[in-house]
BAFIRO-271646 format. One line per field, with one value per atom (N, C-alpha, C): residue in three letters; x, y, z. Coordinates in steps of 0.02 Angstrom, whole numbers, plus 50000, padded with zeros to 5 digits. Layout:
! residues N
rest: Ala:...;
px: X:...;
py: Y:...;
pz: Z:...;
//
This chain:
! residues 188
rest: Met:Met:Met:Glu:Glu:Glu:Gly:Gly:Gly:Phe:Phe:Phe:Gly:Gly:Gly:Arg:Arg:Arg:Ala:Ala:Ala:Val:Val:Val:Gly:Gly:Gly:Ala:Ala:Ala:Arg:Arg:Arg:Leu:Leu:Leu:Arg:Arg:Arg:Gln:Gln:Gln:Ala:Ala:Ala:Arg:Arg:Arg:Arg:Arg:Arg:Asp:Asp:Asp:Arg:Arg:Arg:Gly:Gly:Gly:Leu:Leu:Leu:Thr:Thr:Thr:Val:Val:Val:Thr:Thr:Thr:Glu:Glu:Glu:Leu:Leu:Leu:Ala:Ala:Ala:Ser:Ser:Ser:Arg:Arg:Arg:Ser:Ser:Ser:Gly:Gly:Gly:Val:Val:Val:Ala:Ala:Ala:Arg:Arg:Arg:Ala:Ala:Ala:Thr:Thr:Thr:Leu:Leu:Leu:Thr:Thr:Thr:Ala:Ala:Ala:Ile:Ile:Ile:Glu:Glu:Glu:Gly:Gly:Gly:Gly:Gly:Gly:Gly:Gly:Gly:Gly:Gly:Gly:Asn:Asn:Asn:Pro:Pro:Pro:Arg:Arg:Arg:Leu:Leu:Leu:Glu:Glu:Glu:Thr:Thr:Thr:Met:Met:Met:Tyr:Tyr:Tyr:Ala:Ala:Ala:Leu:Leu:Leu:Ala:Ala:Ala:Asp:Asp:Asp:Thr:Thr:Thr:Leu:Leu:Leu:Glu:Glu:Glu:Ile:Ile:Ile:Ala:Ala:Ala:Leu:Leu:Leu:Gly:Gly:Gly:Asp:Asp:Asp:Leu:Leu:Leu:Leu:Leu:Leu:Pro:Pro:Pro:Arg:Arg:Arg:Ser:Ser:Ser:Ala:Ala:Ala:Asp:Asp:Asp:Pro:Pro:Pro:Ser:Ser:Ser:Pro:Pro:Pro:Thr:Thr:Thr:Val:Val:Val:Val:Val:Val:Val:Val:Val:Arg:Arg:Arg:Ala:Ala:Ala:Gly:Gly:Gly:Glu:Glu:Glu:Gly:Gly:Gly:Ala:Ala:Ala:Gln:Gln:Gln:Val:Val:Val:Val:Val:Val:Gly:Gly:Gly:Asp:Asp:Asp:Ser:Ser:Ser:Leu:Leu:Leu:Val:Val:Val:Ala:Ala:Ala:Thr:Thr:Thr:Leu:Leu:Leu:Leu:Leu:Leu:Ala:Ala:Ala:Glu:Glu:Glu:Ile:Ile:Ile:Pro:Pro:Pro:Ser:Ser:Ser:Ser:Ser:Ser:Ser:Ser:Ser:Ala:Ala:Ala:Arg:Arg:Arg:Val:Val:Val:Asp:Asp:Asp:Val:Val:Val:Tyr:Tyr:Tyr:Ala:Ala:Ala:Met:Met:Met:Thr:Thr:Thr:Val:Val:Val:Ser:Ser:Ser:Gly:Gly:Gly:Pro:Pro:Pro:Glu:Glu:Glu:Arg:Arg:Arg:Val:Val:Val:Ser:Ser:Ser:Asp:Asp:Asp:Glu:Glu:Glu:His:His:His:Pro:Pro:Pro:Arg:Arg:Arg:Gly:Gly:Gly:Thr:Thr:Thr:Thr:Thr:Thr:Glu:Glu:Glu:His:His:His:Leu:Leu:Leu:Leu:Leu:Leu:Val:Val:Val:His:His:His:Ser:Ser:Ser:Gly:Gly:Gly:Thr:Thr:Thr:Leu:Leu:Leu:Val:Val:Val:Thr:Thr:Thr:Gly:Gly:Gly:Pro:Pro:Pro:Ala:Ala:Ala:Ser:Ser:Ser:Asp:Asp:Asp:Pro:Pro:Pro:Val:Val:Val:Thr:Thr:Thr:Leu:Leu:Leu:Arg:Arg:Arg:Ala:Ala:Ala:Gly:Gly:Gly:Asp:Asp:Asp:Tyr:Tyr:Tyr:Ala:Ala:Ala:Arg:Arg:Arg:Phe:Phe:Phe:Ala:Ala:Ala:Ala:Ala:Ala:Asp:Asp:Asp:Thr:Thr:Thr:Arg:Arg:Arg:His:His:His:Val:Val:Val:Tyr:Tyr:Tyr:Arg:Arg:Arg:Ala:Ala:Ala:Val:Val:Val:Asp:Asp:Asp:Gly:Gly:Gly:Leu:Leu:Leu:Cys:Cys:Cys:Asp:Asp:Asp:Val:Val:Val:Thr:Thr:Thr:Leu:Leu:Leu:Leu:Leu:Leu:Val:Val:Val:Val:Val:Val:Ser:Ser:Ser:Pro:Pro:Pro:Glu:Glu:Glu:Arg:Arg:Arg:Pro:Pro:Pro:Ala:Ala:Ala:Asp:Asp:Asp:Arg:Arg:Arg;
px: 50765:50770:50718:50724:50676:50616:50598:50538:50495:50526:50494:50482:50531:50497:50463:50457:50419:50333:50334:50269:50241:50302:50286:50244:50280:50277:50184:50192:50099:50044:50098:50004:49987:50068:50053:50012:50015:50025:49913:49899:49834:49791:49823:49811:49766:49813:49812:49780:49780:49741:49652:49652:49562:49522:49596:49578:49562:49561:49563:49622:49678:49742:49789:49789:49879:49915:49996:50051:50055:50043:50057:50010:49950:49910:49938:49952:49989:50050:50087:50149:50133:50081:50088:50057:50014:49934:50017:50037:50102:50183:50191:50283:50333:50335:50345:50353:50433:50458:50408:50401:50347:50406:50458:50490:50521:50526:50538:50485:50420:50352:50321:50356:50372:50440:50473:50526:50510:50480:50441:50387:50348:50273:50331:50403:50404:50458:50413:50476:50540:50589:50651:50657:50722:50708:50727:50747:50707:50682:50611:50583:50590:50609:50601:50577:50543:50496:50458:50478:50461:50415:50450:50416:50357:50358:50285:50234:50241:50225:50182:50234:50209:50140:50154:50096:50052:50076:50009:49961:50003:49910:49887:49942:49896:49832:49860:49789:49768:49768:49696:49710:49759:49778:49849:49833:49893:49936:50008:50071:50092:50051:50068:50006:49954:49973:49977:50016:50077:50141:50145:50199:50178:50214:50207:50209:50164:50136:50166:50144:50149:50078:50089:50011:50014:50062:50051:49995:49948:49876:49870:49941:49938:49912:49855:49861:49907:49957:50004:50094:50101:50124:50184:50249:50319:50368:50359:50441:50482:50523:50573:50627:50663:50714:50729:50738:50774:50727:50652:50620:50580:50526:50484:50472:50427:50433:50469:50499:50557:50547:50539:50551:50582:50636:50708:50678:50700:50671:50761:50758:50801:50796:50754:50796:50723:50716:50668:50660:50663:50664:50587:50538:50506:50490:50485:50487:50396:50358:50281:50320:50266:50248:50181:50149:50062:50034:49948:49934:49846:49814:49768:49705:49640:49614:49533:49504:49456:49359:49314:49279:49266:49295:49294:49355:49420:49470:49548:49584:49651:49676:49733:49793:49843:49891:49969:49993:50038:50103:50167:50234:50285:50333:50358:50442:50508:50500:50508:50565:50639:50681:50701:50670:50712:50781:50836:50872:50891:50929:50933:50882:50886:50872:50749:50704:50676:50649:50560:50551:50477:50448:50382:50353:50280:50274:50195:50164:50117:50057:49987:49933:49909:49891:49860:49799:49766:49677:49641:49605:49565:49528:49538:49509:49584:49654:49708:49738:49748:49772:49841:49900:49937:49960:49971:49992:50057:50109:50173:50206:50243:50270:50357:50364:50410:50450:50511:50542:50650:50655:50734:50734:50751:50787:50728:50747:50679:50684:50589:50542:50541:50510:50487:50421:50380:50332:50252:50206:50172:50144:50058:50060:50128:50145:50195:50171:50106:50112:50101:50087:50102:50127:50205:50248:50259:50259:50269:50318:50373:50425:50427:50428:50418:50496:50481:50558:50522:50592:50569:50498:50462:50400:50334:50353:50298:50253:50189:50124:50122:50113:50067:50002:49948:49912:49911:49910:49872:49853:49813:49789:49821:49828:49910:49852:49805:49779:49787:49836:49870:49950:49997:50072:50082:50132:50155:50211:50273:50348:50360:50419:50448:50537:50565:50629:50695:50707:50749:50789:50779:50829:50904:50913:50990:51005:51026:51027:51009:50995:50919:50857:50806:50735:50719:50696:50657:50579:50556:50466:50413:50358:50336:50267:50232:50215:50128:50070:50021:49980:49980:49947:49889:49809:49733:49702:49684:49683:49585:49539:49493:49450:49420:49389:49391:49399:49338:49297:49247:49182:49252:49280:49329:49369:49402:49421:49405:49326:49307:49254;
py: 52647:52584:52544:52546:52529:52508:52554:52594:52592:52584:52520:52478:52418:52365:52353:52403:52394:52391:52461:52471:52431:52388:52345:52289:52274:52221:52217:52268:52312:52278:52319:52345:52277:52224:52126:52094:52091:52053:52074:52152:52177:52141:52132:52111:52061:52005:51950:51939:51964:51964:51971:52024:52035:51983:51941:51892:51835:51813:51757:51719:51718:51679:51674:51635:51592:51640:51622:51640:51585:51505:51453:51489:51477:51500:51542:51593:51661:51622:51591:51592:51513:51501:51411:51463:51515:51552:51573:51611:51666:51635:51585:51571:51587:51637:51674:51596:51615:51558:51591:51541:51552:51587:51564:51606:51683:51689:51784:51800:51753:51818:51826:51782:51768:51860:51855:51871:51987:51977:52032:52050:52042:52053:52041:52035:52051:52100:52129:52191:52191:52150:52120:52114:52114:52080:52161:52177:52227:52178:52198:52156:52182:52126:52129:52141:52168:52222:52114:52107:52018:51997:52010:51957:52011:52078:52122:52137:52098:52109:52001:51983:51905:51900:51962:51963:52007:52055:52100:52055:52009:52018:51974:51904:51817:51867:51932:51933:51986:52025:52056:52108:52137:52191:52236:52321:52346:52369:52336:52352:52417:52486:52533:52516:52457:52440:52444:52370:52384:52403:52493:52516:52590:52604:52669:52714:52773:52830:52866:52941:53002:53020:53044:53033:53135:53147:53232:53286:53310:53322:53391:53402:53463:53499:53515:53500:53529:53545:53541:53496:53443:53399:53379:53364:53393:53319:53285:53235:53228:53259:53282:53202:53219:53168:53126:53058:53021:53018:53035:53019:52959:52961:52908:52843:52800:52712:52690:52654:52625:52571:52523:52462:52429:52385:52380:52317:52279:52219:52199:52154:52144:52193:52219:52265:52328:52308:52415:52413:52499:52517:52550:52563:52612:52625:52726:52735:52765:52726:52781:52857:52886:52982:52991:52953:52965:52918:52933:52855:52918:52914:52945:52913:52894:52861:52909:52857:52912:52842:52857:52804:52740:52773:52684:52648:52715:52666:52712:52702:52694:52698:52748:52777:52769:52732:52730:52765:52832:52863:52847:52809:52788:52831:52836:52858:52800:52785:52728:52721:52698:52678:52603:52594:52500:52512:52473:52414:52365:52321:52261:52199:52163:52110:52155:52078:52125:52098:52107:52104:52095:52017:52024:52011:52051:52047:52007:51957:51931:51985:51922:51963:52024:52099:52134:52082:52130:52107:52142:52108:52100:52192:52215:52323:52332:52327:52353:52412:52447:52476:52514:52503:52571:52634:52658:52706:52734:52739:52768:52831:52848:52949:52905:52907:52902:52966:52972:53025:53019:52974:52965:52904:52899:52817:52779:52745:52672:52640:52612:52558:52538:52447:52386:52402:52369:52338:52342:52373:52333:52259:52244:52152:52096:52040:52026:51998:51958:51950:52004:52091:52133:52203:52183:52257:52316:52367:52417:52449:52476:52533:52596:52614:52709:52726:52813:52820:52880:52933:52994:53028:53066:53085:53056:52984:52902:52936:52890:52854:52825:52792:52716:52654:52626:52664:52550:52509:52467:52409:52399:52308:52301:52300:52227:52230:52185:52112:52049:52071:52012:52006:51955:51967:52022:52055:52119:52143:52191:52166:52217:52250:52324:52296:52328:52314:52399:52399:52440:52428:52493:52447:52491:52519:52559:52567:52548:52571:52585:52651:52657:52722:52680:52703:52761:52801:52832:52867:52832:52829:52844:52887:52876:52842:52810:52745:52771:52765:52759:52692:52682:52603:52617:52602:52606:52546:52548:52487:52504:52486:52458:52444:52491:52475:52397:52400:52298:52340:52313:52324:52333:52239:52261:52315:52349:52422:52487:52472:52521:52526;
pz: 50228:50217:50275:50340:50369:50396:50377:50381:50357:50272:50222:50205:50252:50236:50286:50339:50403:50366:50353:50291:50244:50207:50191:50202:50238:50291:50319:50358:50356:50338:50271:50206:50199:50181:50147:50213:50248:50295:50311:50300:50293:50240:50184:50124:50148:50181:50172:50228:50284:50297:50291:50251:50239:50193:50160:50119:50107:50187:50231:50215:50208:50182:50233:50243:50294:50252:50267:50224:50212:50205:50200:50128:50126:50065:50011:50027:50014:49958:49996:49981:49916:49928:49861:49838:49842:49755:49735:49780:49748:49702:49748:49718:49776:49794:49854:49926:49896:49967:50031:50077:50127:50185:50175:50243:50202:50137:50103:50131:50128:50143:50217:50282:50326:50355:50319:50316:50281:50242:50239:50258:50294:50337:50407:50421:50471:50480:50418:50428:50370:50369:50352:50300:50273:50175:50143:50111:50034:49958:50002:49931:49851:49816:49733:49706:49629:49624:49573:49588:49553:49615:49670:49735:49744:49749:49746:49692:49633:49588:49591:49584:49639:49703:49725:49809:49781:49763:49742:49700:49633:49581:49630:49661:49689:49725:49783:49810:49755:49691:49664:49691:49712:49735:49672:49658:49636:49673:49660:49677:49739:49696:49773:49826:49818:49900:49941:49925:49983:49961:49942:49955:49997:50031:50066:50058:50074:50032:50096:50060:50092:50156:50182:50215:50210:50210:50174:50163:50204:50185:50141:50130:50133:50037:50001:49939:49898:49890:49872:49895:49845:49856:49810:49833:49796:49831:49745:49757:49749:49793:49752:49729:49656:49653:49716:49702:49751:49796:49811:49859:49829:49875:49879:49855:49861:49888:49839:49825:49776:49773:49726:49714:49678:49679:49643:49567:49527:49475:49436:49415:49406:49336:49275:49234:49237:49291:49296:49371:49382:49465:49444:49490:49485:49558:49540:49617:49598:49686:49703:49704:49652:49647:49690:49654:49705:49672:49721:49714:49721:49659:49659:49644:49697:49705:49689:49671:49635:49654:49635:49658:49596:49523:49519:49479:49512:49494:49508:49516:49587:49506:49524:49493:49553:49494:49525:49491:49515:49480:49484:49440:49431:49408:49449:49384:49382:49327:49288:49253:49261:49214:49215:49143:49134:49086:49101:49084:49098:49045:49087:49021:49028:49000:49001:48975:48951:49021:49035:49104:49063:49086:49065:49144:49127:49175:49157:49223:49235:49228:49210:49200:49292:49258:49325:49341:49386:49400:49335:49349:49267:49278:49196:49202:49210:49226:49243:49185:49162:49106:49129:49084:49104:49060:49052:49005:49042:48990:48974:48934:48966:48915:48909:48889:48871:48871:48946:48910:48885:48885:48858:48833:48798:48774:48735:48719:48650:48721:48716:48757:48709:48698:48687:48743:48740:48779:48778:48793:48775:48772:48754:48774:48751:48780:48740:48683:48664:48610:48560:48560:48518:48538:48568:48592:48523:48559:48515:48542:48505:48506:48499:48558:48601:48588:48569:48581:48616:48647:48669:48661:48708:48686:48669:48658:48615:48680:48708:48727:48699:48779:48748:48798:48791:48837:48797:48860:48806:48911:48853:48937:48973:49035:49084:49113:49108:49123:49082:49039:48983:49015:48992:49009:48950:48981:48936:48960:48897:48941:48936:48952:48959:48928:48873:48889:48838:48878:48863:48786:48737:48669:48692:48685:48681:48753:48820:48894:48927:48959:49002:48959:48992:48983:49022:49010:49091:49060:49111:49063:49139:49155:49181:49154:49198:49238:49279:49212:49263:49286:49348:49308:49343:49336:49304:49352:49423:49432:49440:49402:49448:49522:49558:49620:49629:49663:49676:49750:49762:49800:49872:49889:49931:49959:49904:49923:49937:49937:49958:50018;
//
């Protein structure tokens, strides 16, 4: 986990600097305490999913931009169960499996387990969509104003640049999540 913290800290610091923000400015805009932000950038702590999303959304980058990824150049990449950059939140665990860049979008692929209370996610950068395939359990998800109920085998796509929700109806819900974010000029 120590390597994870250092990688997240370095990526966060670089993204903040690329946008010309000080630690104090990013803390103020994101609502994350300055001491917490300083600890994360220093490679310490184990930031929660909610904190990571607050920072990524404020910086207008994908959550995956802050997470370490495999440097494996092989044409075939395998991510075994329990591997991958994992972020834990109050009601879900998300594991980054892959980042698929293209000239017009970026796709981050996550294995996600949803449990506990409803998670309300703030708006992601404009044009971001989420695609979910439920493997087990029942999930309520989608725009906060009009969520849908999905069961094992169901798929949904929705705009994630509005507030959206995730809630497991009975216990745990296992999901594959694709987050499709448009590339911005600063990303190229």
